[in-house]
C-alpha atoms as a printed R data frame, in Angstrom:
    type eleno elety resid chain resno       x      y      z
1   ATOM     1    CA   ILE     A     1 199.104 61.249 44.803
2   ATOM     2    CA   LEU     A     2 197.481 62.983 41.161
3   ATOM     3    CA   ALA     A     3 198.210 66.394 42.485
4   ATOM     4    CA   ALA     A     4 202.117 65.495 42.928
5   ATOM     5    CA   ALA     A     5 202.054 63.682 39.620
6   ATOM     6    CA   LEU     A     6 200.953 66.405 37.417
7   ATOM     7    CA   ALA     A     7 204.125 67.541 37.635
8   ATOM     8    CA   LEU     A     8 205.470 64.935 35.836
9   ATOM     9    CA   ALA     A     9 203.087 63.828 33.322
10  ATOM    10    CA   SER     A    10 204.016 62.307 30.434
11  ATOM    11    CA   PRO     A    11 203.803 64.247 26.940
12  ATOM    12    CA   ALA     A    12 200.245 64.677 25.233
13  ATOM    13    CA   VAL     A    13 199.660 61.871 22.413
14  ATOM    14    CA   ALA     A    14 197.113 62.519 19.589
15  ATOM    15    CA   GLN     A    15 193.462 62.307 19.400
16  ATOM    16    CA   ASP     A    16 190.972 61.026 18.088
17  ATOM    17    CA   ALA     A    17 189.518 64.086 15.575
18  ATOM    18    CA   THR     A    18 186.779 62.047 14.087
19  ATOM    19    CA   ASP     A    19 182.977 64.507 14.355
20  ATOM    20    CA   GLY     A    20 180.146 62.804 15.789
21  ATOM    21    CA   PRO     A    21 176.637 63.238 15.410
22  ATOM    22    CA   GLY     A    22 177.206 66.624 17.197
23  ATOM    23    CA   PRO     A    23 175.863 69.059 18.124
24  ATOM    24    CA   ASN     A    24 179.709 71.035 18.035
25  ATOM    25    CA   LEU     A    25 180.326 73.583 19.918
26  ATOM    26    CA   VAL     A    26 182.029 76.257 18.178
27  ATOM    27    CA   ILE     A    27 184.308 78.374 20.710
28  ATOM    28    CA   GLU     A    28 186.178 81.677 20.007
29  ATOM    29    CA   VAL     A    29 189.177 81.713 22.394
30  ATOM    30    CA   ALA     A    30 191.405 84.888 23.041
31  ATOM    31    CA   GLY     A    31 194.386 85.539 25.088
32  ATOM    32    CA   ALA     A    32 198.238 83.429 24.851
33  ATOM    33    CA   ALA     A    33 195.831 81.019 22.958
34  ATOM    34    CA   ASN     A    34 194.095 82.903 19.879
35  ATOM    35    CA   GLY     A    35 192.008 80.486 17.646
36  ATOM    36    CA   THR     A    36 188.911 78.268 17.340
37  ATOM    37    CA   VAL     A    37 188.065 75.200 19.150
38  ATOM    38    CA   VAL     A    38 185.507 72.983 18.089
39  ATOM    39    CA   ILE     A    39 184.031 70.294 20.571
40  ATOM    40    CA   ASP     A    40 181.718 67.337 19.408
41  ATOM    41    CA   LEU     A    41 179.296 66.827 21.763
42  ATOM    42    CA   PHE     A    42 177.701 63.316 22.641
43  ATOM    43    CA   SER     A    43 174.384 63.841 22.527
44  ATOM    44    CA   ASP     A    44 174.367 59.898 22.588
45  ATOM    45    CA   THR     A    45 175.925 58.886 25.577
46  ATOM    46    CA   ALA     A    46 175.995 62.354 28.423
47  ATOM    47    CA   PRO     A    47 172.225 63.745 26.876
48  ATOM    48    CA   LEU     A    48 171.534 65.794 29.437
49  ATOM    49    CA   HIS     A    49 175.019 67.304 29.709
50  ATOM    50    CA   ALA     A    50 175.269 67.979 26.127
51  ATOM    51    CA   ALA     A    51 171.870 69.435 26.139
52  ATOM    52    CA   GLN     A    52 172.614 71.774 29.250
53  ATOM    53    CA   ILE     A    53 175.767 73.162 27.528
54  ATOM    54    CA   THR     A    54 173.822 73.099 24.182
55  ATOM    55    CA   ALA     A    55 171.176 76.003 25.469
56  ATOM    56    CA   LEU     A    56 173.401 77.453 28.283
57  ATOM    57    CA   ALA     A    57 176.004 77.942 24.711
58  ATOM    58    CA   LYS     A    58 172.856 79.379 22.396
59  ATOM    59    CA   GLU     A    59 172.247 81.922 25.395
60  ATOM    60    CA   GLY     A    60 175.395 83.557 25.015
61  ATOM    61    CA   ALA     A    61 176.155 82.066 28.778
62  ATOM    62    CA   TYR     A    62 179.178 81.013 27.924
63  ATOM    63    CA   ASP     A    63 180.580 84.112 25.949
64  ATOM    64    CA   ASN     A    64 183.351 85.670 27.733
65  ATOM    65    CA   VAL     A    65 183.748 83.122 30.289
66  ATOM    66    CA   VAL     A    66 187.952 82.880 31.577
67  ATOM    67    CA   PHE     A    67 190.034 79.488 31.504
68  ATOM    68    CA   HIS     A    68 189.785 79.946 35.592
69  ATOM    69    CA   ARG     A    69 191.488 76.695 36.154
70  ATOM    70    CA   VAL     A    70 194.471 75.438 33.413
71  ATOM    71    CA   ILE     A    71 196.973 72.565 34.714
72  ATOM    72    CA   GLN     A    72 199.770 71.834 32.879
73  ATOM    73    CA   ASP     A    73 199.664 68.574 31.222
74  ATOM    74    CA   PHE     A    74 196.281 67.318 32.751
75  ATOM    75    CA   MET     A    75 193.432 70.006 31.941
76  ATOM    76    CA   ALA     A    76 191.831 73.467 30.932
77  ATOM    77    CA   GLN     A    77 188.780 74.200 32.949
78  ATOM    78    CA   THR     A    78 186.424 76.782 32.288
79  ATOM    79    CA   GLY     A    79 182.552 77.445 32.200
80  ATOM    80    CA   ASP     A    80 181.873 78.861 35.706
81  ATOM    81    CA   VAL     A    81 178.819 81.688 33.591
82  ATOM    82    CA   GLY     A    82 178.513 82.887 37.044
83  ATOM    83    CA   TYR     A    83 181.629 83.840 38.642
84  ATOM    84    CA   GLY     A    84 183.632 83.762 35.671
85  ATOM    85    CA   LYS     A    85 183.032 86.277 33.626
86  ATOM    86    CA   ALA     A    86 186.334 88.499 31.987
87  ATOM    87    CA   GLY     A    87 186.811 91.915 33.153
88  ATOM    88    CA   GLY     A    88 185.082 91.472 36.578
89  ATOM    89    CA   ASP     A    89 185.515 90.009 39.912
90  ATOM    90    CA   LEU     A    90 187.058 86.530 39.152
91  ATOM    91    CA   SER     A    91 188.346 85.814 42.508
92  ATOM    92    CA   MET     A    92 184.789 82.841 43.321
93  ATOM    93    CA   ALA     A    93 185.750 81.830 39.207
94  ATOM    94    CA   GLY     A    94 184.914 78.251 39.482
95  ATOM    95    CA   MET     A    95 182.633 78.175 42.506
96  ATOM    96    CA   GLY     A    96 179.193 78.966 40.003
97  ATOM    97    CA   GLY     A    97 177.366 77.836 37.852
98  ATOM    98    CA   SER     A    98 174.120 78.759 35.407
99  ATOM    99    CA   ASP     A    99 170.781 79.212 36.715
100 ATOM   100    CA   LYS     A   100 170.224 75.767 34.935
101 ATOM   101    CA   PRO     A   101 169.514 73.039 37.222
102 ATOM   102    CA   ASP     A   102 172.533 70.840 38.474
103 ATOM   103    CA   LEU     A   103 172.857 67.813 36.555
104 ATOM   104    CA   PRO     A   104 172.207 63.676 37.798
105 ATOM   105    CA   ALA     A   105 175.792 61.990 36.111
106 ATOM   106    CA   GLU     A   106 176.120 60.629 33.202
107 ATOM   107    CA   PHE     A   107 179.196 57.873 33.648
108 ATOM   108    CA   SER     A   108 179.781 55.715 30.812
109 ATOM   109    CA   ASP     A   109 183.055 53.443 29.740
110 ATOM   110    CA   LEU     A   110 184.187 56.556 27.722
111 ATOM   111    CA   SER     A   111 187.928 56.715 28.223
112 ATOM   112    CA   TYR     A   112 189.687 60.201 28.923
113 ATOM   113    CA   VAL     A   113 192.455 60.705 26.621
114 ATOM   114    CA   ARG     A   114 193.971 63.734 24.580
115 ATOM   115    CA   GLY     A   115 191.071 66.117 23.597
116 ATOM   116    CA   THR     A   116 188.811 64.671 26.146
117 ATOM   117    CA   VAL     A   117 185.751 67.198 27.597
118 ATOM   118    CA   GLY     A   118 184.323 66.088 30.830
119 ATOM   119    CA   MET     A   119 182.031 67.815 33.232
120 ATOM   120    CA   ALA     A   120 183.154 69.499 36.562
121 ATOM   121    CA   ARG     A   121 181.716 69.466 39.437
122 ATOM   122    CA   SER     A   122 181.926 69.722 43.403
123 ATOM   123    CA   ASN     A   123 182.047 66.617 45.547
124 ATOM   124    CA   ASP     A   124 178.658 64.920 44.720
125 ATOM   125    CA   PRO     A   125 178.561 63.299 41.999
126 ATOM   126    CA   ASN     A   126 175.191 64.591 40.511
127 ATOM   127    CA   SER     A   127 176.596 68.684 40.535
128 ATOM   128    CA   ALA     A   128 177.789 68.876 36.965
129 ATOM   129    CA   ASN     A   129 176.392 72.539 35.423
130 ATOM   130    CA   SER     A   130 178.016 74.671 33.898
131 ATOM   131    CA   GLN     A   131 181.855 74.131 34.238
132 ATOM   132    CA   PHE     A   132 183.872 71.895 31.917
133 ATOM   133    CA   PHE     A   133 187.136 70.905 31.574
134 ATOM   134    CA   ILE     A   134 189.963 70.000 28.263
135 ATOM   135    CA   MET     A   135 192.115 67.238 28.767
136 ATOM   136    CA   PHE     A   136 195.942 67.874 27.704
137 ATOM   137    CA   THR     A   137 197.060 63.878 27.605
138 ATOM   138    CA   ASP     A   138 195.999 61.250 28.636
139 ATOM   139    CA   SER     A   139 198.009 60.055 31.618
140 ATOM   140    CA   VAL     A   140 200.702 61.071 34.317
141 ATOM   141    CA   THR     A   141 203.925 59.620 35.036
142 ATOM   142    CA   VAL     A   142 204.992 59.245 38.885
143 ATOM   143    CA   ASP     A   143 208.590 57.375 39.377
144 ATOM   144    CA   GLY     A   144 208.346 55.699 35.670
145 ATOM   145    CA   VAL     A   145 205.289 54.608 35.858
146 ATOM   146    CA   VAL     A   146 202.252 55.867 33.743
147 ATOM   147    CA   HIS     A   147 198.735 56.207 35.418
148 ATOM   148    CA   PRO     A   148 196.479 56.462 33.031
149 ATOM   149    CA   TYR     A   149 193.629 59.823 33.835
150 ATOM   150    CA   ASP     A   150 191.073 57.123 33.712
151 ATOM   151    CA   GLU     A   151 192.001 55.235 36.886
152 ATOM   152    CA   VAL     A   152 191.513 58.556 38.800
153 ATOM   153    CA   LEU     A   153 188.624 60.236 36.501
154 ATOM   154    CA   LYS     A   154 186.308 57.338 34.594
155 ATOM   155    CA   GLY     A   155 183.361 57.037 36.671
156 ATOM   156    CA   GLN     A   156 183.908 59.770 38.675
157 ATOM   157    CA   TYR     A   157 182.871 62.951 35.836
158 ATOM   158    CA   THR     A   158 180.555 62.673 32.533
159 ATOM   159    CA   VAL     A   159 182.536 62.834 29.406
160 ATOM   160    CA   VAL     A   160 180.364 65.402 27.819
161 ATOM   161    CA   GLY     A   161 182.135 65.249 24.115
162 ATOM   162    CA   HIS     A   162 186.113 66.061 22.483
163 ATOM   163    CA   VAL     A   163 188.010 67.888 20.725
164 ATOM   164    CA   ILE     A   164 187.603 67.163 17.209
165 ATOM   165    CA   SER     A   165 189.649 70.432 16.057
166 ATOM   166    CA   GLY     A   166 191.281 73.534 17.679
167 ATOM   167    CA   MET     A   167 193.824 71.264 20.001
168 ATOM   168    CA   GLU     A   168 196.944 73.464 19.038
169 ATOM   169    CA   VAL     A   169 194.356 76.281 20.774
170 ATOM   170    CA   VAL     A   170 194.035 74.199 23.751
171 ATOM   171    CA   ASP     A   171 197.330 73.522 24.010
172 ATOM   172    CA   ALA     A   172 198.398 77.627 23.972
173 ATOM   173    CA   ILE     A   173 195.771 78.327 27.282
174 ATOM   174    CA   GLN     A   174 198.031 79.935 30.028
175 ATOM   175    CA   ARG     A   175 198.313 77.555 33.053
176 ATOM   176    CA   GLY     A   176 197.685 78.541 36.798
177 ATOM   177    CA   GLU     A   177 195.328 78.339 39.418
178 ATOM   178    CA   PRO     A   178 194.237 80.926 38.423
179 ATOM   179    CA   PRO     A   179 195.807 82.274 35.612
180 ATOM   180    CA   ALA     A   180 197.392 85.691 36.306
181 ATOM   181    CA   THR     A   181 195.830 86.741 33.078
182 ATOM   182    CA   PRO     A   182 193.519 84.008 32.018
183 ATOM   183    CA   ASP     A   183 192.411 83.453 28.191
184 ATOM   184    CA   VAL     A   184 188.373 84.161 27.403
185 ATOM   185    CA   MET     A   185 185.739 81.781 25.656
186 ATOM   186    CA   THR     A   186 185.279 85.106 23.358
187 ATOM   187    CA   LYS     A   187 181.958 83.611 21.640
188 ATOM   188    CA   VAL     A   188 180.641 80.045 22.122
189 ATOM   189    CA   THR     A   189 178.239 79.243 19.617
190 ATOM   190    CA   VAL     A   190 176.487 75.831 18.391
191 ATOM   191    CA   GLN     A   191 176.450 73.981 15.078
192 ATOM   192    CA   GLU     A   192 173.610 70.977 15.264
Protein backbone atom coordinates (compact mmCIF):
# COMPACT_ATOMS: atom_id res chain seq x y z
CA ILE A 1 0.00 0.00 0.00
CA LEU A 2 2.90 2.38 0.74
CA ALA A 3 4.27 2.17 -2.79
CA ALA A 4 0.86 2.88 -4.33
CA ALA A 5 0.26 5.66 -1.86
CA LEU A 6 3.45 7.53 -2.67
CA ALA A 7 2.03 8.78 -5.95
CA LEU A 8 -0.89 10.36 -4.12
CA ALA A 9 0.95 11.85 -1.13
CA SER A 10 -0.39 14.94 0.57
CA PRO A 11 1.29 18.33 0.25
CA ALA A 12 4.11 19.25 2.60
CA VAL A 13 3.40 21.09 5.82
CA ALA A 14 5.62 23.26 7.96
CA GLN A 15 8.37 21.73 10.05
CA ASP A 16 9.59 22.44 13.56
CA ALA A 17 12.85 24.32 13.00
CA THR A 18 13.94 24.48 16.65
CA ASP A 19 17.65 23.95 17.21
CA GLY A 20 18.27 21.59 20.11
CA PRO A 21 21.49 20.66 21.90
CA GLY A 22 22.96 19.11 18.74
CA PRO A 23 25.50 18.58 17.46
CA ASN A 24 24.44 19.95 14.10
CA LEU A 25 25.28 18.37 10.76
CA VAL A 26 25.96 21.00 8.07
CA ILE A 27 25.51 19.62 4.54
CA GLU A 28 26.54 21.50 1.40
CA VAL A 29 24.41 20.18 -1.48
CA ALA A 30 25.13 20.60 -5.21
CA GLY A 31 23.20 19.53 -8.30
CA ALA A 32 19.56 20.31 -9.09
CA ALA A 33 19.49 21.45 -5.47
CA ASN A 34 22.14 23.93 -4.35
CA GLY A 35 22.62 25.22 -0.85
CA THR A 36 23.09 24.28 2.76
CA VAL A 37 21.01 21.94 4.90
CA VAL A 38 21.49 21.97 8.68
CA ILE A 39 20.33 18.99 10.74
CA ASP A 40 20.06 19.03 14.53
CA LEU A 41 21.15 15.53 15.61
CA PHE A 42 19.30 14.02 18.56
CA SER A 43 22.16 12.92 20.79
CA ASP A 44 19.69 12.54 23.67
CA THR A 45 17.23 10.07 22.05
CA ALA A 46 19.59 8.42 19.53
CA PRO A 47 23.07 8.81 21.06
CA LEU A 48 24.73 5.92 19.20
CA HIS A 49 23.36 6.99 15.82
CA ALA A 50 24.18 10.67 16.38
CA ALA A 51 27.72 9.74 17.46
CA GLN A 52 28.29 7.55 14.40
CA ILE A 53 27.03 10.20 11.96
CA THR A 54 29.17 12.81 13.72
CA ALA A 55 32.28 10.60 13.53
CA LEU A 56 31.73 9.83 9.84
CA ALA A 57 31.23 13.53 9.04
CA LYS A 58 34.40 14.50 10.93
CA GLU A 59 36.32 11.84 8.97
CA GLY A 60 35.04 13.29 5.68
CA ALA A 61 33.24 10.04 4.84
CA TYR A 62 30.05 11.81 3.73
CA ASP A 63 31.84 14.23 1.39
CA ASN A 64 30.78 13.70 -2.25
CA VAL A 65 28.11 11.12 -1.40
CA VAL A 66 24.99 11.23 -3.60
CA PHE A 67 21.28 11.19 -2.78
CA HIS A 68 20.67 7.76 -4.32
CA ARG A 69 16.97 7.20 -3.51
CA VAL A 70 14.59 10.15 -3.66
CA ILE A 71 10.84 9.44 -3.65
CA GLN A 72 8.40 12.26 -4.42
CA ASP A 73 6.28 13.29 -1.40
CA PHE A 74 8.13 10.81 0.83
CA MET A 75 11.87 11.15 1.45
CA ALA A 76 15.42 11.72 0.16
CA GLN A 77 17.99 9.05 1.13
CA THR A 78 21.77 9.45 1.18
CA GLY A 79 24.79 8.44 3.24
CA ASP A 80 26.08 5.32 1.48
CA VAL A 81 29.75 6.03 2.14
CA GLY A 82 30.72 2.66 0.67
CA TYR A 83 29.05 2.73 -2.74
CA GLY A 84 27.54 6.20 -3.07
CA LYS A 85 30.49 8.43 -3.98
CA ALA A 86 29.89 10.85 -6.88
CA GLY A 87 32.06 10.18 -9.91
CA GLY A 88 32.27 6.46 -9.21
CA ASP A 89 30.18 3.42 -10.09
CA LEU A 90 26.82 4.09 -8.42
CA SER A 91 25.21 0.79 -9.44
CA MET A 92 25.44 -0.46 -5.84
CA ALA A 93 24.50 2.85 -4.16
CA GLY A 94 22.16 2.13 -1.28
CA MET A 95 23.67 -1.28 -0.56
CA GLY A 96 26.66 -0.18 1.50
CA GLY A 97 27.76 1.56 4.64
CA SER A 98 30.89 2.43 6.54
CA ASP A 99 33.55 0.22 8.09
CA LYS A 100 32.03 1.03 11.50
CA PRO A 101 29.77 -1.53 13.16
CA ASP A 102 26.03 -1.55 12.51
CA LEU A 103 24.00 0.03 15.29
CA PRO A 104 21.26 -1.32 17.54
CA ALA A 105 17.90 0.38 17.02
CA GLU A 106 17.20 3.42 19.17
CA PHE A 107 13.46 3.75 18.58
CA SER A 108 11.61 6.63 20.28
CA ASP A 109 8.19 8.24 20.38
CA LEU A 110 9.35 11.00 18.02
CA SER A 111 7.15 11.41 14.95
CA TYR A 112 8.02 11.17 11.27
CA VAL A 113 7.04 14.59 9.93
CA ARG A 114 8.41 17.01 7.35
CA GLY A 115 12.12 17.51 8.06
CA THR A 116 12.55 14.43 10.25
CA VAL A 117 15.82 12.58 9.67
CA GLY A 118 15.68 8.80 10.07
CA MET A 119 18.33 6.11 9.81
CA ALA A 120 18.05 3.79 6.83
CA ARG A 121 18.62 0.09 7.41
CA SER A 122 18.08 -3.39 5.97
CA ASN A 123 15.33 -5.76 7.17
CA ASP A 124 17.24 -6.16 10.43
CA PRO A 125 16.21 -3.31 12.78
CA ASN A 126 19.75 -3.37 14.21
CA SER A 127 21.51 -2.75 10.89
CA ALA A 128 21.64 1.05 10.56
CA ASN A 129 25.15 2.22 9.78
CA SER A 130 25.73 5.40 7.73
CA GLN A 131 22.68 5.94 5.51
CA PHE A 132 19.91 8.33 6.48
CA PHE A 133 16.79 9.87 4.94
CA ILE A 134 15.02 13.22 5.21
CA MET A 135 11.22 13.34 5.13
CA PHE A 136 9.54 15.63 2.56
CA THR A 137 6.09 15.48 4.21
CA ASP A 138 4.08 14.07 7.14
CA SER A 139 1.59 11.81 5.43
CA VAL A 140 0.24 10.17 2.32
CA THR A 141 -3.37 10.27 1.08
CA VAL A 142 -4.85 7.08 -0.39
CA ASP A 143 -8.44 7.06 -1.67
CA GLY A 144 -9.11 10.30 0.18
CA VAL A 145 -7.83 8.96 3.53
CA VAL A 146 -4.78 10.58 5.13
CA HIS A 147 -2.22 8.11 6.49
CA PRO A 148 0.56 9.61 8.62
CA TYR A 149 4.00 8.17 7.80
CA ASP A 150 4.19 7.40 11.52
CA GLU A 151 1.89 4.42 10.83
CA VAL A 152 4.66 2.84 8.74
CA LEU A 153 7.91 4.26 10.11
CA LYS A 154 7.53 4.89 13.85
CA GLY A 155 9.04 2.06 15.86
CA GLN A 156 10.68 0.71 12.70
CA TYR A 157 13.40 3.29 12.01
CA THR A 158 15.48 5.37 14.41
CA VAL A 159 14.77 9.11 14.36
CA VAL A 160 18.24 10.69 14.51
CA GLY A 161 17.46 14.38 13.99
CA HIS A 162 15.53 17.05 12.13
CA VAL A 163 16.25 19.75 9.58
CA ILE A 164 16.53 23.18 11.21
CA SER A 165 17.39 25.10 8.03
CA GLY A 166 17.60 24.45 4.31
CA MET A 167 14.41 22.46 3.81
CA GLU A 168 13.97 24.34 0.52
CA VAL A 169 17.24 22.74 -0.60
CA VAL A 170 15.92 19.29 0.36
CA ASP A 171 12.71 19.99 -1.57
CA ALA A 172 14.77 20.71 -4.72
CA ILE A 173 16.70 17.41 -4.68
CA GLN A 174 16.18 15.50 -7.93
CA ARG A 175 13.72 12.60 -7.62
CA GLY A 176 14.40 9.03 -8.73
CA GLU A 177 15.42 5.55 -7.62
CA PRO A 178 18.14 6.37 -8.54
CA PRO A 179 17.90 9.90 -9.90
CA ALA A 180 19.25 10.30 -13.46
CA THR A 181 21.74 12.88 -12.20
CA PRO A 182 21.86 12.61 -8.40
CA ASP A 183 22.44 15.58 -6.16
CA VAL A 184 25.60 15.39 -4.05
CA MET A 185 26.55 16.20 -0.47
CA THR A 186 29.77 17.95 -1.51
CA LYS A 187 30.90 18.72 2.05
CA VAL A 188 29.48 17.58 5.40
CA THR A 189 30.76 19.15 8.62
CA VAL A 190 29.77 19.18 12.28
CA GLN A 191 28.91 22.15 14.50
CA GLU A 192 29.24 21.16 18.16
